[in-house]
PDB file of N, CA, C and O in Angstrom:
ATOM      1  N   MET A   1     160.564  73.226  25.978  1.00  0.00           N
ATOM      2  CA  MET A   1     159.732  72.915  27.246  1.00  0.00           C
ATOM      3  C   MET A   1     160.720  72.185  28.162  1.00  0.00           C
ATOM      4  O   MET A   1     161.449  71.279  27.759  1.00  0.00           O
ATOM      5  N   THR A   2     160.696  72.631  29.398  1.00  0.00           N
ATOM      6  CA  THR A   2     161.675  72.048  30.446  1.00  0.00           C
ATOM      7  C   THR A   2     160.818  71.071  31.336  1.00  0.00           C
ATOM      8  O   THR A   2     159.605  71.186  31.508  1.00  0.00           O
ATOM      9  N   HIS A   3     161.549  70.182  31.826  1.00  0.00           N
ATOM     10  CA  HIS A   3     160.808  69.232  32.716  1.00  0.00           C
ATOM     11  C   HIS A   3     161.121  69.554  34.141  1.00  0.00           C
ATOM     12  O   HIS A   3     162.299  69.692  34.471  1.00  0.00           O
ATOM     13  N   ARG A   4     160.213  69.677  34.959  1.00  0.00           N
ATOM     14  CA  ARG A   4     160.470  70.039  36.400  1.00  0.00           C
ATOM     15  C   ARG A   4     160.339  68.803  37.209  1.00  0.00           C
ATOM     16  O   ARG A   4     159.353  68.075  37.099  1.00  0.00           O
ATOM     17  N   ALA A   5     161.304  68.561  38.007  1.00  0.00           N
ATOM     18  CA  ALA A   5     161.272  67.360  38.936  1.00  0.00           C
ATOM     19  C   ALA A   5     160.242  67.608  39.991  1.00  0.00           C
ATOM     20  O   ALA A   5     160.042  68.711  40.499  1.00  0.00           O
ATOM     21  N   SER A   6     159.642  66.578  40.265  1.00  0.00           N
ATOM     22  CA  SER A   6     158.583  66.689  41.327  1.00  0.00           C
ATOM     23  C   SER A   6     159.301  66.766  42.779  1.00  0.00           C
ATOM     24  O   SER A   6     160.342  66.146  42.996  1.00  0.00           O
ATOM     25  N   PRO A   7     158.786  67.423  43.577  1.00  0.00           N
ATOM     26  CA  PRO A   7     159.511  67.607  44.829  1.00  0.00           C
ATOM     27  C   PRO A   7     159.549  66.303  45.638  1.00  0.00           C
ATOM     28  O   PRO A   7     158.605  65.513  45.652  1.00  0.00           O
ATOM     29  N   SER A   8     160.780  66.110  46.360  1.00  0.00           N
ATOM     30  CA  SER A   8     160.776  64.788  46.856  1.00  0.00           C
ATOM     31  C   SER A   8     160.116  64.837  48.154  1.00  0.00           C
ATOM     32  O   SER A   8     160.072  65.876  48.813  1.00  0.00           O
ATOM     33  N   PRO A   9     159.552  63.629  48.572  1.00  0.00           N
ATOM     34  CA  PRO A   9     158.829  63.639  49.846  1.00  0.00           C
ATOM     35  C   PRO A   9     159.716  63.879  51.135  1.00  0.00           C
ATOM     36  O   PRO A   9     160.904  63.563  51.207  1.00  0.00           O
ATOM     37  N   GLN A  10     159.146  64.345  51.919  1.00  0.00           N
ATOM     38  CA  GLN A  10     159.860  64.836  53.230  1.00  0.00           C
ATOM     39  C   GLN A  10     160.476  63.551  53.942  1.00  0.00           C
ATOM     40  O   GLN A  10     159.783  62.666  54.445  1.00  0.00           O
ATOM     41  N   ASP A  11     161.830  63.561  53.921  1.00  0.00           N
ATOM     42  CA  ASP A  11     162.460  62.387  54.386  1.00  0.00           C
ATOM     43  C   ASP A  11     162.808  62.560  55.880  1.00  0.00           C
ATOM     44  O   ASP A  11     163.179  63.648  56.322  1.00  0.00           O
ATOM     45  N   ASP A  12     162.677  61.446  56.652  1.00  0.00           N
ATOM     46  CA  ASP A  12     162.890  61.543  58.263  1.00  0.00           C
ATOM     47  C   ASP A  12     164.341  61.861  58.553  1.00  0.00           C
ATOM     48  O   ASP A  12     164.661  62.179  59.698  1.00  0.00           O
ATOM     49  N   ASN A  13     165.208  61.796  57.612  1.00  0.00           N
ATOM     50  CA  ASN A  13     166.628  62.015  57.893  1.00  0.00           C
ATOM     51  C   ASN A  13     166.967  63.605  57.473  1.00  0.00           C
ATOM     52  O   ASN A  13     168.083  64.061  57.718  1.00  0.00           O
ATOM     53  N   ASP A  14     165.986  64.379  56.858  1.00  0.00           N
ATOM     54  CA  ASP A  14     166.272  65.747  56.722  1.00  0.00           C
ATOM     55  C   ASP A  14     166.676  66.387  57.857  1.00  0.00           C
ATOM     56  O   ASP A  14     166.121  66.162  58.932  1.00  0.00           O
ATOM     57  N   LEU A  15     167.724  67.286  57.726  1.00  0.00           N
ATOM     58  CA  LEU A  15     168.196  68.112  58.890  1.00  0.00           C
ATOM     59  C   LEU A  15     167.457  69.479  58.822  1.00  0.00           C
ATOM     60  O   LEU A  15     167.487  70.147  57.788  1.00  0.00           O
ATOM     61  N   LEU A  16     166.823  69.869  59.888  1.00  0.00           N
ATOM     62  CA  LEU A  16     166.264  71.055  60.006  1.00  0.00           C
ATOM     63  C   LEU A  16     166.888  71.984  61.093  1.00  0.00           C
ATOM     64  O   LEU A  16     167.261  71.559  62.187  1.00  0.00           O
ATOM     65  N   THR A  17     166.971  73.274  60.705  1.00  0.00           N
ATOM     66  CA  THR A  17     167.365  74.244  61.870  1.00  0.00           C
ATOM     67  C   THR A  17     166.150  74.387  62.835  1.00  0.00           C
ATOM     68  O   THR A  17     165.048  73.897  62.583  1.00  0.00           O
ATOM     69  N   ASP A  18     166.429  75.071  63.918  1.00  0.00           N
ATOM     70  CA  ASP A  18     165.199  75.185  64.891  1.00  0.00           C
ATOM     71  C   ASP A  18     164.169  76.097  64.297  1.00  0.00           C
ATOM     72  O   ASP A  18     162.996  75.839  64.566  1.00  0.00           O
ATOM     73  N   ILE A  19     164.421  77.083  63.559  1.00  0.00           N
ATOM     74  CA  ILE A  19     163.417  77.824  62.905  1.00  0.00           C
ATOM     75  C   ILE A  19     162.526  76.816  61.869  1.00  0.00           C
ATOM     76  O   ILE A  19     161.296  76.784  61.840  1.00  0.00           O
ATOM     77  N   GLN A  20     163.326  76.098  61.128  1.00  0.00           N
ATOM     78  CA  GLN A  20     162.611  75.224  60.184  1.00  0.00           C
ATOM     79  C   GLN A  20     161.703  74.148  61.048  1.00  0.00           C
ATOM     80  O   GLN A  20     160.558  73.858  60.703  1.00  0.00           O
ATOM     81  N   ALA A  21     162.254  73.672  62.041  1.00  0.00           N
ATOM     82  CA  ALA A  21     161.632  72.678  62.805  1.00  0.00           C
ATOM     83  C   ALA A  21     160.267  73.387  63.352  1.00  0.00           C
ATOM     84  O   ALA A  21     159.160  72.856  63.255  1.00  0.00           O
ATOM     85  N   LYS A  22     160.475  74.508  63.869  1.00  0.00           N
ATOM     86  CA  LYS A  22     159.250  75.306  64.361  1.00  0.00           C
ATOM     87  C   LYS A  22     158.211  75.496  63.328  1.00  0.00           C
ATOM     88  O   LYS A  22     157.017  75.360  63.595  1.00  0.00           O
ATOM     89  N   GLN A  23     158.677  75.833  62.061  1.00  0.00           N
ATOM     90  CA  GLN A  23     157.749  76.100  60.954  1.00  0.00           C
ATOM     91  C   GLN A  23     157.068  74.875  60.449  1.00  0.00           C
ATOM     92  O   GLN A  23     155.881  74.921  60.125  1.00  0.00           O
ATOM     93  N   GLN A  24     157.825  73.692  60.363  1.00  0.00           N
ATOM     94  CA  GLN A  24     157.345  72.566  59.590  1.00  0.00           C
ATOM     95  C   GLN A  24     156.949  71.358  60.518  1.00  0.00           C
ATOM     96  O   GLN A  24     156.183  70.515  60.051  1.00  0.00           O
ATOM     97  N   GLU A  25     157.408  71.222  61.767  1.00  0.00           N
ATOM     98  CA  GLU A  25     157.078  70.014  62.471  1.00  0.00           C
ATOM     99  C   GLU A  25     156.537  70.262  63.773  1.00  0.00           C
ATOM    100  O   GLU A  25     155.477  69.719  64.083  1.00  0.00           O
ATOM    101  N   LEU A  26     157.224  71.128  64.692  1.00  0.00           N
ATOM    102  CA  LEU A  26     156.845  71.380  66.096  1.00  0.00           C
ATOM    103  C   LEU A  26     156.708  72.784  66.377  1.00  0.00           C
ATOM    104  O   LEU A  26     157.702  73.378  66.795  1.00  0.00           O
ATOM    105  N   PRO A  27     155.549  73.451  66.200  1.00  0.00           N
ATOM    106  CA  PRO A  27     155.466  74.986  66.399  1.00  0.00           C
ATOM    107  C   PRO A  27     155.496  75.395  67.744  1.00  0.00           C
ATOM    108  O   PRO A  27     154.446  75.709  68.304  1.00  0.00           O
ATOM    109  N   MET A  28     156.615  75.428  68.347  1.00  0.00           N
ATOM    110  CA  MET A  28     157.027  75.961  69.603  1.00  0.00           C
ATOM    111  C   MET A  28     157.992  77.183  69.476  1.00  0.00           C
ATOM    112  O   MET A  28     158.692  77.303  68.471  1.00  0.00           O
ATOM    113  N   SER A  29     158.023  77.948  70.337  1.00  0.00           N
ATOM    114  CA  SER A  29     158.847  79.210  70.293  1.00  0.00           C
ATOM    115  C   SER A  29     160.294  78.641  70.268  1.00  0.00           C
ATOM    116  O   SER A  29     160.631  77.521  70.652  1.00  0.00           O
ATOM    117  N   LEU A  30     161.122  79.654  69.724  1.00  0.00           N
ATOM    118  CA  LEU A  30     162.522  79.525  69.628  1.00  0.00           C
ATOM    119  C   LEU A  30     163.140  79.378  70.998  1.00  0.00           C
ATOM    120  O   LEU A  30     164.105  78.633  71.170  1.00  0.00           O
ATOM    121  N   ALA A  31     162.605  80.065  71.956  1.00  0.00           N
ATOM    122  CA  ALA A  31     162.988  79.994  73.320  1.00  0.00           C
ATOM    123  C   ALA A  31     162.751  78.570  74.053  1.00  0.00           C
ATOM    124  O   ALA A  31     163.523  78.093  74.885  1.00  0.00           O
ATOM    125  N   TRP A  32     161.560  77.979  73.604  1.00  0.00           N
ATOM    126  CA  TRP A  32     161.307  76.750  74.135  1.00  0.00           C
ATOM    127  C   TRP A  32     162.424  75.683  73.663  1.00  0.00           C
ATOM    128  O   TRP A  32     162.949  74.881  74.436  1.00  0.00           O
ATOM    129  N   TYR A  33     162.705  75.784  72.330  1.00  0.00           N
ATOM    130  CA  TYR A  33     163.680  75.032  71.781  1.00  0.00           C
ATOM    131  C   TYR A  33     165.181  75.139  72.593  1.00  0.00           C
ATOM    132  O   TYR A  33     165.848  74.133  72.834  1.00  0.00           O
ATOM    133  N   ARG A  34     165.534  76.287  72.912  1.00  0.00           N
ATOM    134  CA  ARG A  34     166.737  76.656  73.647  1.00  0.00           C
ATOM    135  C   ARG A  34     166.660  76.079  74.895  1.00  0.00           C
ATOM    136  O   ARG A  34     167.563  75.332  75.271  1.00  0.00           O
ATOM    137  N   ARG A  35     165.502  76.372  75.737  1.00  0.00           N
ATOM    138  CA  ARG A  35     165.405  75.618  77.048  1.00  0.00           C
ATOM    139  C   ARG A  35     165.460  74.249  77.121  1.00  0.00           C
ATOM    140  O   ARG A  35     166.016  73.693  78.068  1.00  0.00           O
ATOM    141  N   LYS A  36     164.850  73.538  76.063  1.00  0.00           N
ATOM    142  CA  LYS A  36     164.948  72.171  76.089  1.00  0.00           C
ATOM    143  C   LYS A  36     166.153  71.518  75.841  1.00  0.00           C
ATOM    144  O   LYS A  36     166.440  70.415  76.306  1.00  0.00           O
ATOM    145  N   ARG A  37     167.017  72.338  74.950  1.00  0.00           N
ATOM    146  CA  ARG A  37     168.509  71.922  74.858  1.00  0.00           C
ATOM    147  C   ARG A  37     169.362  72.039  76.020  1.00  0.00           C
ATOM    148  O   ARG A  37     170.260  71.240  76.286  1.00  0.00           O
ATOM    149  N   ILE A  38     169.049  73.094  76.728  1.00  0.00           N
ATOM    150  CA  ILE A  38     169.877  73.449  77.893  1.00  0.00           C
ATOM    151  C   ILE A  38     169.446  72.407  79.152  1.00  0.00           C
ATOM    152  O   ILE A  38     170.275  71.728  79.757  1.00  0.00           O
ATOM    153  N   PHE A  39     168.183  72.407  79.397  1.00  0.00           N
ATOM    154  CA  PHE A  39     167.637  71.547  80.607  1.00  0.00           C
ATOM    155  C   PHE A  39     167.161  70.201  80.362  1.00  0.00           C
ATOM    156  O   PHE A  39     166.796  69.443  81.261  1.00  0.00           O
ATOM    157  N   GLY A  40     167.173  69.889  78.993  1.00  0.00           N
ATOM    158  CA  GLY A  40     166.689  68.565  78.669  1.00  0.00           C
ATOM    159  C   GLY A  40     165.133  68.359  78.569  1.00  0.00           C
ATOM    160  O   GLY A  40     164.301  69.189  78.937  1.00  0.00           O
ATOM    161  N   GLY A  41     164.914  67.357  78.119  1.00  0.00           N
ATOM    162  CA  GLY A  41     163.369  66.950  77.912  1.00  0.00           C
ATOM    163  C   GLY A  41     162.775  67.262  76.495  1.00  0.00           C
ATOM    164  O   GLY A  41     161.598  67.031  76.217  1.00  0.00           O
ATOM    165  N   GLY A  42     163.604  67.759  75.693  1.00  0.00           N
ATOM    166  CA  GLY A  42     163.128  68.047  74.294  1.00  0.00           C
ATOM    167  C   GLY A  42     163.484  67.074  73.325  1.00  0.00           C
ATOM    168  O   GLY A  42     163.980  66.041  73.776  1.00  0.00           O
ATOM    169  N   PRO A  43     163.349  67.163  72.125  1.00  0.00           N
ATOM    170  CA  PRO A  43     163.684  66.294  71.160  1.00  0.00           C
ATOM    171  C   PRO A  43     165.190  66.221  70.893  1.00  0.00           C
ATOM    172  O   PRO A  43     165.894  67.195  71.159  1.00  0.00           O
ATOM    173  N   PRO A  44     165.659  65.209  70.425  1.00  0.00           N
ATOM    174  CA  PRO A  44     167.056  65.020  70.187  1.00  0.00           C
ATOM    175  C   PRO A  44     167.631  66.056  69.140  1.00  0.00           C
ATOM    176  O   PRO A  44     166.890  66.401  68.220  1.00  0.00           O
ATOM    177  N   PHE A  45     168.805  66.527  69.219  1.00  0.00           N
ATOM    178  CA  PHE A  45     169.359  67.565  68.353  1.00  0.00           C
ATOM    179  C   PHE A  45     170.717  67.159  68.009  1.00  0.00           C
ATOM    180  O   PHE A  45     171.241  66.232  68.627  1.00  0.00           O
ATOM    181  N   ILE A  46     171.434  67.874  66.922  1.00  0.00           N
ATOM    182  CA  ILE A  46     172.610  67.534  66.576  1.00  0.00           C
ATOM    183  C   ILE A  46     173.297  68.845  66.659  1.00  0.00           C
ATOM    184  O   ILE A  46     172.728  69.852  66.238  1.00  0.00           O
ATOM    185  N   ARG A  47     174.562  68.901  67.207  1.00  0.00           N
ATOM    186  CA  ARG A  47     175.290  70.181  67.338  1.00  0.00           C
ATOM    187  C   ARG A  47     176.567  70.013  66.375  1.00  0.00           C
ATOM    188  O   ARG A  47     177.393  69.113  66.529  1.00  0.00           O
ATOM    189  N   VAL A  48     176.624  70.891  65.463  1.00  0.00           N
ATOM    190  CA  VAL A  48     177.813  71.002  64.508  1.00  0.00           C
ATOM    191  C   VAL A  48     178.413  72.321  64.808  1.00  0.00           C
ATOM    192  O   VAL A  48     177.773  73.301  64.428  1.00  0.00           O
ATOM    193  N   SER A  49     179.529  72.511  65.422  1.00  0.00           N
ATOM    194  CA  SER A  49     180.178  73.724  65.830  1.00  0.00           C
ATOM    195  C   SER A  49     179.051  74.646  66.639  1.00  0.00           C
ATOM    196  O   SER A  49     178.647  74.217  67.721  1.00  0.00           O
ATOM    197  N   ASN A  50     178.654  75.625  66.240  1.00  0.00           N
ATOM    198  CA  ASN A  50     177.726  76.557  66.891  1.00  0.00           C
ATOM    199  C   ASN A  50     176.343  76.500  66.331  1.00  0.00           C
ATOM    200  O   ASN A  50     175.476  77.310  66.659  1.00  0.00           O
ATOM    201  N   ARG A  51     176.128  75.396  65.362  1.00  0.00           N
ATOM    202  CA  ARG A  51     174.840  75.360  64.800  1.00  0.00           C
ATOM    203  C   ARG A  51     174.146  74.279  65.228  1.00  0.00           C
ATOM    204  O   ARG A  51     174.790  73.248  65.423  1.00  0.00           O
ATOM    205  N   ILE A  52     172.812  74.279  65.445  1.00  0.00           N
ATOM    206  CA  ILE A  52     171.939  73.256  65.873  1.00  0.00           C
ATOM    207  C   ILE A  52     170.957  72.770  64.735  1.00  0.00           C
ATOM    208  O   ILE A  52     170.363  73.550  63.990  1.00  0.00           O
ATOM    209  N   PHE A  53     170.848  71.324  64.681  1.00  0.00           N
ATOM    210  CA  PHE A  53     169.955  70.789  63.720  1.00  0.00           C
ATOM    211  C   PHE A  53     169.131  69.666  64.391  1.00  0.00           C
ATOM    212  O   PHE A  53     169.568  69.022  65.345  1.00  0.00           O
ATOM    213  N   TYR A  54     167.934  69.470  63.850  1.00  0.00           N
ATOM    214  CA  TYR A  54     167.004  68.467  64.246  1.00  0.00           C
ATOM    215  C   TYR A  54     166.741  67.521  63.107  1.00  0.00           C
ATOM    216  O   TYR A  54     166.627  67.999  61.978  1.00  0.00           O
ATOM    217  N   ARG A  55     166.627  66.161  63.303  1.00  0.00           N
ATOM    218  CA  ARG A  55     166.197  65.325  62.275  1.00  0.00           C
ATOM    219  C   ARG A  55     164.815  65.359  62.143  1.00  0.00           C
ATOM    220  O   ARG A  55     164.179  65.329  63.196  1.00  0.00           O
ATOM    221  N   ARG A  56     164.141  65.420  60.998  1.00  0.00           N
ATOM    222  CA  ARG A  56     162.682  65.510  60.896  1.00  0.00           C
ATOM    223  C   ARG A  56     162.001  64.156  61.620  1.00  0.00           C
ATOM    224  O   ARG A  56     161.020  64.227  62.360  1.00  0.00           O
ATOM    225  N   GLY A  57     162.591  63.095  61.327  1.00  0.00           N
ATOM    226  CA  GLY A  57     162.014  61.904  62.073  1.00  0.00           C
ATOM    227  C   GLY A  57     162.107  61.899  63.542  1.00  0.00           C
ATOM    228  O   GLY A  57     161.241  61.350  64.223  1.00  0.00           O
ATOM    229  N   ASP A  58     163.216  62.541  64.095  1.00  0.00           N
ATOM    230  CA  ASP A  58     163.370  62.486  65.581  1.00  0.00           C
ATOM    231  C   ASP A  58     162.290  63.490  66.123  1.00  0.00           C
ATOM    232  O   ASP A  58     161.750  63.244  67.202  1.00  0.00           O
ATOM    233  N   LEU A  59     161.941  64.677  65.366  1.00  0.00           N
ATOM    234  CA  LEU A  59     160.942  65.339  65.917  1.00  0.00           C
ATOM    235  C   LEU A  59     159.593  64.631  65.949  1.00  0.00           C
ATOM    236  O   LEU A  59     158.866  64.656  66.942  1.00  0.00           O
ATOM    237  N   ARG A  60     159.276  63.962  64.755  1.00  0.00           N
ATOM    238  CA  ARG A  60     157.980  63.326  64.655  1.00  0.00           C
ATOM    239  C   ARG A  60     157.976  62.210  65.888  1.00  0.00           C
ATOM    240  O   ARG A  60     156.979  62.125  66.605  1.00  0.00           O
ATOM    241  N   GLN A  61     159.051  61.418  66.087  1.00  0.00           N
ATOM    242  CA  GLN A  61     158.969  60.392  66.985  1.00  0.00           C
ATOM    243  C   GLN A  61     158.785  61.033  68.490  1.00  0.00           C
ATOM    244  O   GLN A  61     158.093  60.476  69.343  1.00  0.00           O
ATOM    245  N   TRP A  62     159.449  62.204  68.703  1.00  0.00           N
ATOM    246  CA  TRP A  62     159.320  62.830  70.111  1.00  0.00           C
ATOM    247  C   TRP A  62     157.851  63.302  70.169  1.00  0.00           C
ATOM    248  O   TRP A  62     157.270  63.056  71.226  1.00  0.00           O
ATOM    249  N   VAL A  63     157.220  63.882  69.292  1.00  0.00           N
ATOM    250  CA  VAL A  63     155.900  64.253  69.283  1.00  0.00           C
ATOM    251  C   VAL A  63     154.923  63.071  69.525  1.00  0.00           C
ATOM    252  O   VAL A  63     154.023  63.094  70.364  1.00  0.00           O
ATOM    253  N   ALA A  64     155.181  62.107  68.754  1.00  0.00           N
ATOM    254  CA  ALA A  64     154.425  60.817  69.050  1.00  0.00           C
ATOM    255  C   ALA A  64     154.471  60.175  70.421  1.00  0.00           C
ATOM    256  O   ALA A  64     153.508  59.648  70.978  1.00  0.00           O
ATOM    257  N   ALA A  65     155.848  60.291  70.958  1.00  0.00           N
ATOM    258  CA  ALA A  65     155.994  59.722  72.174  1.00  0.00           C
ATOM    259  C   ALA A  65     155.410  60.621  73.390  1.00  0.00           C
ATOM    260  O   ALA A  65     155.401  60.166  74.534  1.00  0.00           O
ATOM    261  N   HIS A  66     154.954  61.835  73.109  1.00  0.00           N
ATOM    262  CA  HIS A  66     154.396  62.568  74.034  1.00  0.00           C
ATOM    263  C   HIS A  66     152.956  62.949  73.891  1.00  0.00           C
ATOM    264  O   HIS A  66     152.487  63.905  74.507  1.00  0.00           O
ATOM    265  N   ALA A  67     152.201  62.144  73.015  1.00  0.00           N
ATOM    266  CA  ALA A  67     150.848  62.053  72.885  1.00  0.00           C
ATOM    267  C   ALA A  67     150.259  61.608  74.096  1.00  0.00           C
ATOM    268  O   ALA A  67     150.818  60.728  74.751  1.00  0.00           O
ATOM    269  N   VAL A  68     149.101  62.162  74.495  1.00  0.00           N
ATOM    270  CA  VAL A  68     148.373  61.938  75.731  1.00  0.00           C
ATOM    271  C   VAL A  68     147.110  61.283  75.393  1.00  0.00           C
ATOM    272  O   VAL A  68     146.385  61.825  74.558  1.00  0.00           O
ATOM    273  N   ASP A  69     146.787  60.270  75.896  1.00  0.00           N
ATOM    274  CA  ASP A  69     145.381  59.760  75.680  1.00  0.00           C
ATOM    275  C   ASP A  69     144.390  60.605  76.562  1.00  0.00           C
ATOM    276  O   ASP A  69     144.578  60.806  77.762  1.00  0.00           O
ATOM    277  N   ARG A  70     143.375  61.054  75.884  1.00  0.00           N
ATOM    278  CA  ARG A  70     142.446  61.925  76.612  1.00  0.00           C
ATOM    279  C   ARG A  70     141.797  61.329  77.817  1.00  0.00           C
ATOM    280  O   ARG A  70     141.355  62.075  78.691  1.00  0.00           O
ATOM    281  N   CYS A  71     141.718  60.126  77.911  1.00  0.00           N
ATOM    282  CA  CYS A  71     140.965  59.383  79.093  1.00  0.00           C
ATOM    283  C   CYS A  71     142.268  59.423  80.177  1.00  0.00           C
ATOM    284  O   CYS A  71     141.916  59.594  81.345  1.00  0.00           O
ATOM    285  N   GLN A  72     143.379  59.320  80.002  1.00  0.00           N
ATOM    286  CA  GLN A  72     144.427  59.430  80.954  1.00  0.00           C
ATOM    287  C   GLN A  72     144.616  60.739  81.474  1.00  0.00           C
ATOM    288  O   GLN A  72     144.999  60.902  82.632  1.00  0.00           O
ATOM    289  N   GLU A  73     144.348  61.787  80.621  1.00  0.00           N
ATOM    290  CA  GLU A  73     144.492  63.202  81.003  1.00  0.00           C
ATOM    291  C   GLU A  73     143.449  63.575  82.049  1.00  0.00           C
ATOM    292  O   GLU A  73     143.794  64.378  82.916  1.00  0.00           O
ATOM    293  N   VAL A  74     142.258  63.103  82.065  1.00  0.00           N
ATOM    294  CA  VAL A  74     141.219  63.393  82.931  1.00  0.00           C
ATOM    295  C   VAL A  74     141.172  62.419  84.224  1.00  0.00           C
ATOM    296  O   VAL A  74     140.256  62.498  85.042  1.00  0.00           O
ATOM    297  N   GLY A  75     142.163  61.558  84.333  1.00  0.00           N
ATOM    298  CA  GLY A  75     142.343  60.730  85.439  1.00  0.00           C
ATOM    299  C   GLY A  75     141.595  59.410  85.400  1.00  0.00           C
ATOM    300  O   GLY A  75     141.596  58.712  86.414  1.00  0.00           O
ATOM    301  N   GLN A  76     140.970  59.023  84.328  1.00  0.00           N
ATOM    302  CA  GLN A  76     140.294  57.691  84.188  1.00  0.00           C
ATOM    303  C   GLN A  76     141.011  56.559  83.777  1.00  0.00           C
ATOM    304  O   GLN A  76     140.442  55.473  83.667  1.00  0.00           O
TER     305      GLN A  76
END
């Protein structure tokens, strides 16, 4: 009988590709990720040579910072 290690919890320091970020944290198009990297306004990213990575925690913080209170949205 073999012992299977339980999966580790998702760590905020996990590095995700834009495809993984899209699938796991922020479901936007890959074109959206590219535009935000070029023109700004998106989540922080890490560039290593020609590869792009996102920290899971940075994505979560970015989403939380862009949450809109429904009352503010309707102008009250």
